[in-house]
GUNU-853089 format. One record per residue (C-alpha): x, y, z. Coordinates in steps of 0.2 Angstrom, whole numbers, padded with zeros to 4 digits, always signed. Each point is the difference from the previous one (the first is absolute). Layout:
XYZ;...
***
This chain:
+0000+0000+0000;+0007+0017-0005;+0008+0011+0013;-0001+0016-0010;-0015+0011-0003;-0011-0005-0014;+0002+0009-0016;-0017+0007-0006;-0007-0002-0018;+0005-0010-0015;+0018-0001-0005;+0000+0015-0012;+0009-0003-0017;+0006+0011-0014;-0003-0002-0019;+0015-0008-0009;+0009+0016-0005;-0001+0007+0017;+0005-0016+0008;+0016-0001-0011;+0004+0018+0006;-0002-0005+0018;+0011-0016-0003;+0014+0011-0007;+0002+0007+0017;-0005-0015+0011;+0012-0014+0002;-0015-0012+0004;-0007+0001-0018;+0008-0014-0010;-0013-0006-0012;+0002+0002-0019;-0014+0009-0008;-0006-0005-0017;-0002+0014-0013;-0018+0004-0006;-0004-0002-0019;-0013+0010-0008;-0012-0007-0013;-0001+0008-0017;-0017+0006+0004;+0005+0014+0012;-0018-0001+0008;+0003-0017+0007;+0009+0000+0017;+0018-0006-0001;+0004-0018+0002;+0014-0004+0013;+0010-0015-0007;+0006-0013+0013;+0012-0014-0007;+0001-0015+0011;+0016-0010-0003;+0001-0018+0006;+0019+0003+0003;-0004+0017+0009;+0009+0001+0017;-0006+0006+0017;+0000-0004+0018;-0008-0016+0006;-0018+0002+0006;-0002-0006+0018;-0019+0001+0002;-0015+0009+0006;-0005-0004+0018;-0009+0006+0016;+0003+0001+0019;-0009-0009+0014;+0007+0009+0014;+0002+0017+0007;-0011-0007+0014;-0015-0011-0002;-0004+0006-0018;-0006-0018-0004;-0008-0003+0017;-0018-0002-0005;+0003-0010-0016;+0003-0016+0010;-0017+0001+0008;-0010+0001-0016;-0012-0015-0004;+0001-0010-0015;-0001+0001-0015;+0003+0019+0002;+0017-0002+0008;+0006-0011-0014;-0006+0012-0013;+0009+0015+0008;+0016-0011+0001;-0003-0004-0019;-0001+0019-0004;+0016+0003+0009;+0011-0015-0005;-0007-0011-0014;+0010+0003-0016;-0011+0007-0014;-0015+0003+0011;+0002+0016+0010;+0015+0010+0006;+0010-0016-0003;+0013+0006+0013;+0018-0007-0003;+0007+0005+0017;-0007+0000+0017;+0009+0009+0013;-0005-0004+0018;+0003+0007+0017;+0011-0010+0012;-0011+0003+0015;+0006+0007+0017;-0016+0003+0010;+0002+0018-0002;-0010+0013-0010;+0007+0004-0017;-0013+0013-0006;-0016-0011-0002;+0001-0012+0014;+0012-0013+0008;+0005-0017-0008;+0005-0015+0011;+0018-0004+0003;+0006-0018-0003;+0012+0001+0014;-0005+0009+0016;+0015-0006+0010;+0018-0005-0004;-0006-0018+0002;-0018+0000-0006;-0004-0003-0019;-0018-0002-0006;-0001-0001-0019;-0019+0000-0001;-0003+0017+0008;-0009+0013-0011;-0007+0000-0018;+0015+0004-0011;+0005-0018-0002;-0018-0004-0005;+0000+0014-0012;+0017-0005-0008;-0007-0018-0001;-0015+0006-0009;+0010+0011-0012;+0012-0014-0004;-0015-0012-0003;-0006+0012-0013;+0016+0004-0008;+0015-0012+0004;+0012+0013-0008;-0005+0014+0012;+0015+0008+0009;+0000+0003+0019;+0008+0015+0009;+0002+0002+0019;+0002+0016+0009;+0000+0005+0018;-0009+0016+0006;+0003-0003+0019;+0009-0013+0010;-0003-0009+0017;+0007+0009+0015;+0011-0015+0006;+0013+0003-0012;+0017+0004+0008;+0007+0014-0010;-0016+0007-0008;-0005-0002-0018;+0017+0000-0008;+0006-0015+0011;+0005-0018-0002;-0016-0005+0009;-0010+0008-0015;+0010-0010-0012;-0004-0016+0009;-0018+0005+0001;+0000+0002-0019;+0008-0017-0002;-0014-0008+0011;-0013+0009-0011;+0008-0007-0016;-0001-0017+0009;-0018+0003+0003;-0002+0003-0019;+0008-0016-0004;-0012-0009+0012;-0015+0008-0010;+0009-0006-0017;+0003+0018-0004;+0016+0007-0008;+0004+0018+0004;+0009+0009-0015;+0003+0017+0008;+0004+0006+0018;+0002+0018+0006;+0006+0009+0016;-0011+0013+0009;-0014+0008-0008;+0004+0019-0002;+0011+0001+0015;+0017+0002-0008;+0013-0014-0002;+0016-0007+0008;+0012-0006-0014;+0010-0012+0011;-0016-0008+0006;-0004-0004-0019;+0016-0008-0001;-0003-0011+0015;-0018-0004-0007;+0008-0006-0017;+0012-0011+0009;-0014-0008+0011;-0010-0003-0016;+0014-0010-0008;+0004-0009+0017;-0018-0005+0002;-0003-0007-0017;-0009+0015-0006;+0013+0007-0012;-0013+0002-0014;-0010+0013+0010;+0004+0017-0007;+0004+0014+0012;-0009+0017-0003;+0006+0016+0007;-0007+0011+0007;-0019+0002-0002;+0002+0019+0003;-0004+0015-0010;+0014+0008-0010;+0015-0007-0009;+0014+0003+0013;+0001-0018+0004;+0006-0003-0018;+0014+0013+0003;+0005-0009+0016;+0001-0017-0009;+0011+0008-0014;+0011+0007+0014;+0000-0016+0011;+0006-0016-0010;-0006-0011+0015;-0017+0008+0000;-0001-0002-0019;+0005-0018+0001;-0013-0004+0013;-0015+0007-0010;-0008-0007-0015;-0014+0013-0003;-0002+0019+0003;-0017+0002+0007;-0007+0018+0001;-0017+0007+0006;-0011+0012-0009;+0013+0006-0013;-0012+0011-0010;-0003+0018+0002;-0014+0010-0009;+0011+0002-0015;+0011-0016-0002;+0007-0015+0008;+0017+0002+0008;+0016-0010-0002;+0018+0004+0002;+0016-0004-0009;+0007-0010+0015;-0016-0011-0001;+0002-0003-0018;+0019-0004+0001;-0003-0014+0013;-0006-0012-0013;-0013-0006+0012;-0019-0001-0003;-0009+0016+0006;-0017-0003+0009;-0014+0011+0005;-0001-0011+0015;-0015+0010+0006;-0009+0011-0011;-0018+0004-0005;-0010+0004+0016;-0015+0004-0011;-0019-0002+0003;-0007-0015-0008;-0014+0010-0008;+0008+0016-0004;+0019-0003-0001;+0001-0008-0017;+0007+0015-0009;+0014+0003+0011;+0004-0019+0001;+0000-0001-0019;+0012+0014-0002;+0012-0006+0014;+0001-0018-0007;+0007+0006-0017;+0010+0015+0006;+0009-0010+0013;+0009-0009-0015;+0000+0014-0013;+0007+0013+0012;+0010-0011+0012;+0003-0017-0006;-0010-0008+0015;-0004-0018-0005;-0013-0005+0014;-0015+0010+0006;-0007-0006+0017;-0016+0008+0005;-0005+0005+0018;-0011-0009+0004;-0008-0015-0008;-0017+0002+0007;-0010+0012+0010;-0004-0014+0013;+0000+0009+0016;-0013+0009+0010;-0006+0018-0006;+0004+0006+0017;+0019-0002-0003;+0009+0013-0011;+0003+0000-0019;-0017-0006-0004;-0003-0006-0018;+0019-0003-0004;+0003-0016-0010;-0005-0009-0016;-0017-0005+0007;-0011+0001+0015;-0003-0015+0011;-0004+0006+0018;-0017-0007+0003;+0002-0019+0003;-0017-0002+0009;-0009+0004-0016;+0013-0006-0013;-0001+0016-0009;+0015+0006-0010;+0003+0013-0013;+0011+0003-0015;+0005+0015-0009;+0011+0007-0014;+0016-0001+0010;+0000-0019+0000;-0003+0000-0019;+0014+0012-0002;+0012-0012+0008;-0008-0014-0011;+0005+0010-0016;+0018-0004+0003;+0000-0015+0011;-0011-0011-0010;+0011+0002-0015;+0017-0001+0006;+0011-0012+0011;+0015+0003+0011;+0015-0004-0010;-0006+0009-0015;+0011+0015-0006;-0005+0018-0003;+0004+0006-0018;+0007+0017+0003;-0001+0006-0018;-0019-0004+0001;-0003+0009+0017;-0001+0018+0002;-0012+0016+0000;-0015+0002-0011;+0001+0016-0010;-0018+0004+0005;+0003-0003+0018;+0003-0016+0010;+0012-0014-0001;+0002-0018-0007;+0010-0015+0004;+0004-0016-0010;+0005-0016+0007;+0004-0017-0008;+0002-0017+0005;+0017-0010-0001;+0002-0014-0013;+0001-0003-0018;-0017+0006-0004;-0005+0013+0013;-0016+0007+0005;-0002+0019+0003;-0011+0013+0008;-0001+0019-0001;-0009+0010+0013;-0005+0018-0003;-0007+0012+0013;-0007+0017-0005;-0002+0008+0017;+0009+0015-0007;-0010+0002-0016;-0014+0012-0004;-0005-0007-0017;+0000-0016-0010;+0017-0005-0007;+0005-0013-0013;+0014-0013+0002;+0006-0015-0011;+0009-0014+0007;+0011-0010-0012;+0008-0017+0005;+0017-0004-0008;+0012-0014+0001;-0007-0016+0007;-0016+0007+0008;-0017-0006-0006;-0008+0010-0014;-0018-0005+0003;-0014+0010+0008;+0003+0007+0017;-0013-0001+0014;-0006+0016+0007;-0006+0004+0018;-0005+0018+0007;-0005+0007+0016;-0007+0018+0002;+0009+0005+0016;-0013+0013+0007;-0016-0009-0005;-0011-0007+0014;-0009-0012-0013;+0007-0017+0002;-0004-0002-0019;+0015+0011-0003;+0013-0010+0009;+0011-0013-0008;-0010+0000-0016;+0005-0012-0014;+0000+0009-0016;+0001-0006-0018;+0017-0008-0004;+0011+0011-0009;+0006-0007-0017;+0016+0006-0008;-0001+0012-0015;+0010-0002-0016;+0016+0005+0008;-0002-0011+0015;-0006+0014+0012;-0014-0002+0013;-0008+0017+0000;-0012+0006+0014;-0007+0016+0007;+0003+0003+0019;-0013+0010+0009;+0005+0011+0014;-0001-0007+0018;+0002-0018-0005;+0012-0014+0002;+0001-0011-0016;+0009-0017-0002;+0005-0007-0017;+0006-0018+0002;+0003-0017-0008;-0006-0008+0017;-0017-0005+0005;-0009+0004+0016;-0016+0007+0008;-0007-0015+0007;-0007+0008+0016;-0008+0016-0008;-0018-0007+0000;+0001-0010+0017;-0015-0001+0012;-0005+0016+0009;+0003+0001+0019;-0014+0000+0013;-0008+0016+0005;+0008+0010+0014;-0009+0000+0017;+0002+0004+0018;+0006-0014+0011;-0015-0007+0008;-0003+0001+0019;+0001-0009+0012;+0019-0003-0002;+0009-0011+0013;+0016-0009+0001;+0005-0011+0016;+0016-0005-0009;-0003-0018+0005;-0001-0006-0018;+0018+0004-0005;+0017-0009+0002;+0012+0008+0012;+0010+0014-0007;-0013+0004-0013;-0005+0017-0005;-0020+0000+0002;-0011+0004-0015;-0002+0019-0003;+0013+0004+0014;+0013+0012-0007;+0015+0005+0011;+0006+0018-0001;+0014-0003+0012;+0005-0015+0010;-0006-0018-0003;-0017-0005+0006;-0001-0019-0002;-0010-0014+0006;+0006-0008+0016;-0007-0010+0015;-0010+0011+0012;+0008+0006+0016;-0007-0008+0016;+0000+0016+0009;-0015+0003+0011;-0015+0009-0006;-0007+0016+0008;-0015-0002+0011;-0012+0005-0014;+0010-0005-0014;+0004-0016-0010;+0016-0009-0002;+0008-0003-0018;-0003-0018-0005;+0008-0012-0012;+0011+0011-0012;+0002+0018+0001;+0009+0014-0010;+0016+0004+0008;+0013+0014-0005;+0015-0011-0002;+0016+0011+0000;+0008+0007+0015;+0015+0009-0007;-0003+0016-0010;+0005-0003-0018;+0012+0010-0011;-0014+0011-0007;-0002+0007-0018;-0015+0012+0004;-0006+0009+0016;-0014-0011+0007;+0003+0001+0019;-0008-0016+0006;-0009-0016-0005;-0017+0002-0008;-0011-0011-0011;-0016+0005-0010;-0015-0010-0006;-0017+0002-0007;-0009+0012-0012;+0004+0018+0000;-0018+0004-0006;-0007-0007+0016;-0010+0014+0009;-0010-0004+0016;+0006-0016+0009;+0007-0007+0016;+0018-0007+0000;+0006-0010+0015;+0015-0011+0004;+0007-0009+0015;+0018+0006+0004;+0013-0006+0012;+0015+0012+0003;+0016-0008+0002;+0007+0008+0016;+0003+0018-0007;-0007+0013-0011;-0017+0003-0008;-0011-0009-0012;-0012+0009-0012;-0017-0004-0008;-0002+0011-0016;-0016+0004-0009;-0005+0011-0015;+0018+0000-0006;+0000+0010-0016;+0017+0004-0006;+0019+0000+0003;+0008+0016+0006;+0018+0004-0002;+0011+0010+0012;-0011+0000+0015;+0005+0007+0016;+0017+0005+0007;+0007-0017-0005;-0005+0003-0018;-0007-0017-0001;-0013-0008-0012;-0017-0004+0008;-0018-0003-0005;-0015+0012+0002;-0014-0007+0010;-0006-0003+0018;+0010-0010+0013;-0005-0008+0016;+0016-0002+0010;+0003-0011+0015;+0016+0000+0010;+0009-0013+0011;-0004+0011+0015;-0019+0000-0004;-0002+0017-0006;-0010+0003-0017;-0003+0014-0012;-0011+0003-0015;+0009+0010-0013;-0001+0006-0018;+0014+0003-0012;-0007+0014-0011;+0005+0005-0018;+0010+0015+0007;+0011-0013+0008;-0005+0005+0018;-0006-0013+0013;-0015+0005+0011;-0004-0010+0015;-0019-0002+0000;-0001-0009+0017;+0011-0009+0012;+0000-0009+0017;+0006-0015+0010;-0006-0018+0003;-0001-0007+0017;+0010-0016-0006;+0017-0001-0007;+0002+0002-0019;+0016-0011-0002;+0000-0019-0001;-0019-0001+0001;-0012-0002-0014;-0012+0014-0003;-0013+0004-0014;+0001+0017-0008;-0015+0006-0010;-0003+0016-0011;-0018+0004-0007;-0004+0012-0013;-0017+0007-0004;+0000+0016-0010;+0010+0012+0011;-0002-0010+0016;+0015-0010+0005;-0002-0013+0015;+0015-0008+0008;-0001-0015+0011;+0012-0011+0010;-0005-0017+0006;-0018+0004-0004;-0001+0016+0010;-0003+0016-0009;+0015+0012+0004;-0004+0014-0011;-0013+0007-0013;+0006+0015-0009;-0006+0010-0016;+0013+0003-0014;-0002+0003-0018;+0018-0002-0006;-0003-0016-0009;-0016-0009-0006;+0007-0016-0007;+0015-0011-0001;+0008-0017+0004;+0006-0007+0016;+0017-0004+0007;+0011-0006+0015;+0015+0008+0007;+0014+0001+0013;+0012+0013+0005;+0015-0011+0002;+0007-0017-0007;-0008-0012+0013;-0008-0017-0003;-0017+0007+0005;-0015-0010-0007;-0017+0003-0007;-0015-0012-0002;-0018+0000-0007;+0001+0015-0011;-0018+0004-0004;-0009+0014-0010;-0019+0001+0000;-0012+0013-0008;-0006+0013+0013;-0018-0006+0001;+0006-0018+0003;+0013+0003+0013;-0006-0014+0011;-0005-0012-0014;+0008-0017-0001;+0015-0002-0011;+0004-0014-0013;+0016-0011+0002;+0018+0005-0004;+0007+0002-0017;+0010-0015-0005;+0018-0001-0005;+0005+0004-0018;+0015-0012+0002;
***
């Protein structure tokens, strides 16, 4: 997930002549621009001639990919019912079907927030390894099932707190070796491994990492440095032979400005692949224009050979930041609803008709005279296939081009696919046009409309364009209840999405119950890490969310057992993530909090949109708060908010800050406190009976 401010608007592009003028001054503009040829009839727009030579040279294409990471971005996908879950996975990974992703980059979890949540660690102590935690193994298995040639890329955002020496330590290298061992247990081969997402680099550490990979039998895993913005890492490699020898790929985040995509002489001199190892960050409905421009410009301007989009899917709760980012929406598992947009089909315009290992043809890649760019790629072998992708985001009028194959390239008709980037009509996305037959001179002439991406190719594709529609969106039904008894130990329960820490199923504590309370039974939800991790973002303490943000009037309750010290919170009407809250400048969630402390004091609070916290009511229990089971309850009916502890009403207040939102559970420190029997009922049925627990998805 990006650590720099989001650039607004589409990537603005200049017409061909102006682009060449910019390139004369910018070291990053490297593409050859084909001249325009006017027709004898001066009233006809000129035709830009593009010759594709089967012997044409260019850098090797490394693929189009996307990221599952930056904190829980795929969290809700695993909870989808069938057949919708398989359809979503097909749209992401199945070749020739949808996005047809060729690279899947995943977060190596560390139980800490990395923008949109926290992903489980595989190793919470120096001696504890669990290769089945989290959902990234499942996602990689599903991707590999659909595309056995897909490439996998692992990267850390945070790290467990038990490392001796911090992130750049031998402990972390050992941690990564264990992660690669887990991948082998899941029959997964990792192709690329990075360092620390957007947190700089340690050249000596990369040398130790490379040596460890060889020593542990992972010598074919390519090391990527350094998953940061800017090209300084390439200069450091050039000036440090040991660092250069330890790395295989230069990985850069968000290399494109509003005018062009950057590179540097040092990067180009290294003779290493250059990856946009995190790029995109576009809305699945409105981001296609920028995406189309970036994907072409990253090669035309900068000779970048892999584009990896953040994220793969918008599969997190809408109460968490950066809503809508991704190639599709899949954050409503209770209904099975998902949604596609032009962004996914823009990826398909390249990924369905190329393969990693193909080569760019530099002489057939460049700037369109009427605005926009084009890239051409060809397959290896004696009779290569080829694909040319045009984007016209910088154009204001139609323009004519002609693509002529030479050498050993096929001479027959080319398949044509087009996406209108700003259209909201699915009929304009990834449209199969008439095949383009060659003219008498062997050229394939077409007219490119502004604001489109068009592919001419010898390859077939498009199998998923007319697949079944998704179920309708709907609010999650109430009552909702989870007793956590239907899951295996260490599982993450259905719909529970950690923002910080690790809330997992464990046997319930045998602590006594309060006089009017009830003890947790069977299995409970326990926060499982006690050492604060090495953090990537600024979420202060463990917290997890669940439910539907559209809920309005309801009562949420949960049993809670505070482990010795600190406070436990029950959250309701949670509506949004706030950044830089309070004197600690932490990230937190807008909503209402009922807090109980180990000393038995309680408070009802609201975190308002202006980032201030107001105490609406407070008091003390007659019984201890710690090492005792209590039941907390928050009721919402219009502007009336009722707080109960162990069945006794402790406060009823009037507040209009929020009128809807989901629920959550939180702690103020990394303790093994527990929760049980999380229940939400509609306000008018607060005392109604509840159906049984949700069952495990495992």
